ROSE-4610 file (N, C-alpha, C; in Angstrom, 1 decimal, always signed):
// ROSE-4610
residu = [M/M/M/E/E/E/N/N/N/L/L/L/E/E/E/Q/Q/Q/T/T/T/A/A/A/H/H/H/G/G/G/Y/Y/Y/I/I/I/E/E/E/A/A/A/G/G/G/D/D/D/K/K/K/E/E/E/K/K/K/L/L/L/R/R/R/N/N/N/R/R/R/L/L/L/R/R/R/R/R/R/I/I/I/E/E/E/G/G/G/Q/Q/Q/V/V/V/R/R/R/G/G/G/V/V/V/Q/Q/Q/R/R/R/M/M/M/V/V/V/D/D/D/E/E/E/E/E/E/A/A/A/Y/Y/Y/C/C/C/V/V/V/D/D/D/V/V/V/L/L/L/T/T/T/Q/Q/Q/I/I/I/S/S/S/S/S/S/V/V/V/V/V/V/S/S/S/A/A/A/L/L/L/E/E/E/K/K/K/V/V/V/G/G/G/S/S/S/L/L/L/V/V/V/L/L/L/K/K/K/D/D/D/H/H/H/V/V/V/Q/Q/Q/H/H/H/C/C/C/V/V/V/R/R/R/E/E/E/S/S/S/I/I/I/E/E/E/S/S/S/G/G/G/G/G/G/S/S/S/D/D/D/A/A/A/D/D/D/E/E/E/K/K/K/I/I/I/E/E/E/E/E/E/L/L/L/M/M/M/A/A/A/A/A/A/V/V/V/E/E/E/R/R/R/F/F/F/L/L/L/K/K/K/V/V/V]
num = [1/1/1/2/2/2/3/3/3/4/4/4/5/5/5/6/6/6/7/7/7/8/8/8/9/9/9/10/10/10/11/11/11/12/12/12/13/13/13/14/14/14/15/15/15/16/16/16/17/17/17/18/18/18/19/19/19/20/20/20/21/21/21/22/22/22/23/23/23/24/24/24/25/25/25/26/26/26/27/27/27/28/28/28/29/29/29/30/30/30/31/31/31/32/32/32/33/33/33/34/34/34/35/35/35/36/36/36/37/37/37/38/38/38/39/39/39/40/40/40/41/41/41/42/42/42/43/43/43/44/44/44/45/45/45/46/46/46/47/47/47/48/48/48/49/49/49/50/50/50/51/51/51/52/52/52/53/53/53/54/54/54/55/55/55/56/56/56/57/57/57/58/58/58/59/59/59/60/60/60/61/61/61/62/62/62/63/63/63/64/64/64/65/65/65/66/66/66/67/67/67/68/68/68/69/69/69/70/70/70/71/71/71/72/72/72/73/73/73/74/74/74/75/75/75/76/76/76/77/77/77/78/78/78/79/79/79/80/80/80/81/81/81/82/82/82/83/83/83/84/84/84/85/85/85/86/86/86/87/87/87/88/88/88/89/89/89/90/90/90/91/91/91/92/92/92/93/93/93/94/94/94/95/95/95/96/96/96/97/97/97/98/98/98/99/99/99/100/100/100/101/101/101/102/102/102]
x = [+97.8/+97.4/+96.0/+95.3/+93.8/+93.2/+92.2/+91.4/+90.8/+91.3/+90.8/+89.6/+88.9/+87.3/+86.7/+86.9/+86.2/+86.3/+87.2/+87.5/+87.8/+86.6/+86.6/+86.6/+87.6/+87.7/+87.7/+88.1/+88.0/+87.2/+87.4/+86.6/+87.3/+87.2/+88.0/+87.0/+87.0/+85.8/+86.1/+85.1/+85.5/+86.2/+86.0/+86.8/+88.3/+88.7/+90.1/+90.6/+89.9/+90.5/+91.5/+90.8/+91.7/+92.9/+92.7/+93.8/+94.8/+94.5/+95.4/+96.1/+95.3/+96.2/+97.1/+96.5/+97.7/+98.8/+98.7/+99.9/+100.7/+100.0/+101.0/+101.6/+101.2/+101.5/+102.9/+102.4/+103.6/+104.8/+104.6/+105.6/+106.0/+105.4/+106.5/+107.1/+107.0/+107.9/+109.1/+108.8/+109.9/+110.7/+110.3/+111.2/+112.0/+111.4/+112.3/+113.3/+112.8/+113.8/+115.0/+114.9/+116.0/+116.8/+116.2/+116.8/+117.5/+117.3/+118.1/+119.2/+118.9/+120.0/+121.1/+120.7/+121.8/+122.6/+121.8/+122.7/+123.4/+122.9/+124.1/+125.0/+125.0/+125.7/+125.8/+124.5/+124.2/+124.9/+125.1/+125.5/+124.7/+125.2/+124.5/+123.3/+123.9/+122.7/+121.7/+121.6/+120.6/+119.6/+120.6/+119.7/+118.8/+119.2/+118.6/+117.6/+117.8/+116.7/+115.5/+115.6/+114.8/+113.8/+114.7/+114.3/+113.3/+113.8/+112.9/+111.6/+111.6/+110.5/+109.1/+110.2/+109.2/+108.5/+109.4/+108.8/+107.7/+107.9/+106.9/+105.5/+105.8/+104.6/+103.8/+104.6/+104.0/+103.3/+103.7/+103.1/+101.8/+101.6/+100.7/+99.5/+99.8/+99.1/+98.4/+99.4/+99.0/+97.9/+98.2/+97.4/+96.1/+95.9/+94.5/+93.9/+94.4/+93.9/+93.5/+94.4/+93.8/+92.7/+92.6/+91.2/+90.3/+90.2/+89.0/+88.6/+89.4/+89.5/+88.7/+89.1/+88.3/+87.1/+87.1/+85.5/+84.5/+85.0/+83.9/+83.9/+85.0/+84.9/+84.8/+85.8/+85.4/+84.5/+84.0/+82.5/+81.7/+81.6/+80.5/+80.2/+81.2/+81.3/+80.9/+81.2/+80.7/+79.5/+79.0/+77.8/+76.6/+77.1/+76.1/+75.9/+77.0/+76.9/+77.0/+78.0/+78.3/+79.1/+79.2/+79.9/+81.5/+81.9/+83.4/+83.9/+83.2/+83.5/+85.0/+85.2/+86.4/+87.5/+87.1/+87.9/+88.4/+87.6/+88.0/+88.6/+88.6/+89.4/+90.6/+90.9/+92.1/+92.8/+92.2/+92.7/+93.3/+92.5/+92.9/+94.2/+94.4/+95.4/+96.6/+96.5/+97.4/+98.1/+97.1/+97.4/+98.1/+97.6/+98.3/+99.8/+99.9/+101.2/+101.9/+101.7/+102.5/+102.8/+101.8/+102.0/+102.9/+103.0/+103.9/+105.0/+105.3/+106.4/+106.8/+105.7/+105.9/+106.3]
y = [+114.6/+113.9/+114.0/+114.4/+114.4/+112.9/+112.9/+111.6/+111.1/+110.2/+109.7/+109.3/+109.2/+108.3/+109.7/+111.0/+111.9/+112.8/+112.5/+113.2/+112.0/+111.1/+110.1/+110.5/+109.9/+110.2/+109.0/+108.0/+106.6/+105.5/+104.3/+103.4/+102.3/+101.8/+100.6/+100.0/+98.8/+97.8/+97.8/+98.2/+98.0/+96.7/+95.5/+94.5/+94.7/+95.2/+95.6/+96.6/+97.8/+98.8/+98.2/+97.2/+96.8/+96.0/+95.1/+94.3/+95.3/+96.3/+97.3/+98.3/+98.2/+99.0/+97.9/+96.7/+95.8/+95.6/+95.4/+95.4/+96.4/+97.6/+98.8/+99.0/+98.6/+98.4/+97.7/+96.4/+95.4/+96.1/+96.7/+97.2/+98.3/+99.0/+100.1/+99.6/+98.3/+97.6/+97.2/+96.7/+96.0/+97.4/+98.5/+99.7/+100.1/+100.0/+100.2/+99.2/+98.2/+97.0/+97.3/+97.5/+97.9/+99.2/+100.1/+101.2/+100.8/+99.9/+99.3/+98.7/+97.9/+97.0/+97.9/+99.1/+100.1/+100.6/+100.9/+101.6/+100.7/+99.4/+98.1/+97.7/+98.4/+97.7/+96.2/+95.8/+94.6/+94.1/+92.9/+92.5/+93.0/+93.6/+94.0/+93.3/+92.0/+91.1/+90.9/+90.7/+90.6/+91.8/+93.2/+94.4/+94.5/+94.0/+93.9/+92.9/+91.7/+90.8/+91.5/+92.3/+92.8/+94.0/+94.8/+95.6/+95.1/+93.8/+93.2/+92.6/+92.4/+91.9/+93.4/+94.2/+95.5/+96.0/+95.9/+96.2/+95.1/+94.0/+92.7/+93.2/+93.4/+94.0/+94.9/+96.0/+97.2/+97.0/+95.9/+95.6/+95.0/+94.2/+93.5/+94.4/+95.5/+96.5/+97.3/+97.6/+98.1/+97.5/+96.1/+95.2/+95.1/+95.2/+95.4/+96.7/+97.6/+98.9/+98.9/+98.5/+98.2/+97.5/+96.3/+95.4/+96.4/+97.0/+97.8/+98.9/+99.4/+100.5/+99.9/+98.8/+98.3/+97.8/+97.0/+96.8/+97.7/+98.7/+99.6/+100.8/+101.7/+103.0/+102.8/+101.7/+101.7/+100.9/+99.9/+99.2/+100.0/+100.8/+101.7/+102.5/+103.1/+104.0/+103.5/+102.3/+101.5/+101.0/+100.5/+100.1/+101.1/+102.2/+103.6/+104.1/+103.6/+104.3/+105.7/+106.1/+107.6/+108.0/+109.2/+109.9/+109.8/+109.5/+109.4/+108.0/+106.9/+105.6/+105.7/+106.2/+106.0/+106.8/+107.7/+108.5/+107.7/+107.0/+106.0/+105.0/+104.5/+103.3/+103.9/+104.9/+105.7/+105.9/+106.3/+106.4/+105.4/+104.1/+102.8/+102.4/+102.6/+102.1/+102.8/+104.0/+105.0/+104.5/+104.2/+103.5/+102.3/+101.5/+100.1/+100.5/+101.1/+101.6/+101.9/+102.7/+103.3/+102.4/+101.5/+100.3/+99.3/+99.0/+97.9/+98.5/+99.9/+100.7/+100.5/+100.5/+99.9/+101.2]
z = [+104.4/+102.9/+103.3/+102.0/+102.2/+102.2/+102.5/+102.7/+101.3/+100.6/+99.5/+99.1/+100.5/+100.2/+100.2/+100.9/+100.4/+99.0/+98.5/+97.2/+96.2/+96.1/+95.0/+93.7/+93.0/+91.5/+90.7/+91.6/+91.2/+92.1/+92.1/+92.6/+93.1/+94.3/+94.6/+95.5/+95.3/+96.0/+97.4/+98.4/+99.9/+100.3/+99.8/+100.4/+99.8/+98.8/+98.2/+98.9/+99.5/+100.0/+101.5/+102.4/+103.5/+102.8/+101.6/+101.3/+100.9/+100.2/+99.8/+100.9/+101.6/+103.0/+103.7/+103.9/+104.6/+103.7/+102.3/+101.5/+101.7/+101.5/+101.6/+102.9/+104.0/+105.3/+105.2/+104.8/+104.3/+103.7/+102.6/+101.8/+102.4/+103.4/+104.0/+105.2/+105.8/+106.3/+105.9/+104.4/+103.7/+103.5/+103.0/+102.6/+103.8/+104.9/+106.1/+106.4/+106.1/+106.1/+105.3/+104.0/+103.0/+103.5/+104.1/+104.5/+105.7/+106.7/+107.6/+106.9/+105.9/+105.4/+104.8/+104.3/+103.5/+104.8/+105.7/+107.0/+107.7/+107.7/+108.4/+107.2/+105.7/+104.8/+104.8/+104.3/+104.1/+102.8/+102.4/+101.1/+100.2/+99.1/+98.0/+97.3/+97.0/+96.5/+97.4/+98.9/+99.6/+99.6/+99.4/+99.3/+98.0/+97.1/+95.8/+95.7/+96.1/+96.7/+97.1/+98.2/+98.9/+98.3/+97.5/+96.4/+95.6/+95.1/+94.0/+94.7/+96.0/+96.5/+96.6/+97.3/+97.2/+95.8/+94.5/+93.6/+93.1/+93.4/+93.3/+94.0/+95.3/+95.9/+95.5/+95.2/+94.4/+93.3/+92.4/+91.3/+91.6/+92.6/+92.9/+93.4/+94.1/+94.4/+93.2/+92.4/+91.0/+90.3/+90.3/+89.4/+90.3/+91.4/+92.1/+91.9/+91.7/+91.5/+90.3/+89.0/+87.9/+87.6/+88.3/+88.2/+88.5/+89.6/+90.1/+89.2/+88.6/+87.6/+86.3/+85.8/+84.6/+85.1/+86.3/+86.6/+86.9/+87.4/+87.8/+86.6/+86.5/+85.8/+84.3/+83.8/+82.4/+81.8/+82.8/+82.6/+82.7/+83.7/+84.0/+82.6/+82.3/+81.3/+79.7/+79.8/+78.4/+78.2/+79.7/+79.6/+79.6/+80.3/+80.0/+78.6/+77.8/+76.6/+76.7/+77.3/+77.8/+76.5/+76.2/+75.3/+75.8/+77.0/+77.6/+77.4/+76.8/+76.5/+76.0/+74.8/+74.0/+74.9/+75.7/+76.6/+77.4/+78.3/+79.2/+78.8/+77.5/+76.9/+76.7/+76.3/+76.1/+77.2/+78.3/+79.7/+80.2/+80.0/+80.5/+79.9/+78.5/+77.7/+78.3/+78.5/+79.0/+80.4/+81.2/+82.4/+82.4/+81.5/+81.4/+81.0/+79.8/+79.6/+80.5/+81.5/+82.3/+83.5/+83.6/+84.5/+84.0/+82.7/+82.1/+81.8/+81.9/+81.5/+79.9/+79.0/+77.7/+76.9]
């Protein structure tokens, strides 16, 4: 996997990077736990509860990335008066729709 910091196409605040890494590591552990539950034939409702927890955790990660995108990429484009401001807004709307599964 390539280093995202070297091929920057977006922006994530330095303090948020560590938060994201920590959350993603926890999510990784949760997913392994779900795999283990399936292997051990845990009660279906318990597996579904854990899956719901993973989905919620991923949504929090997505929300943080989305916040950084708006606060940096979109704001910068609008404030600079660049010709790509409308494009950035459309891109943002498409990302929000995907994120919300609208």
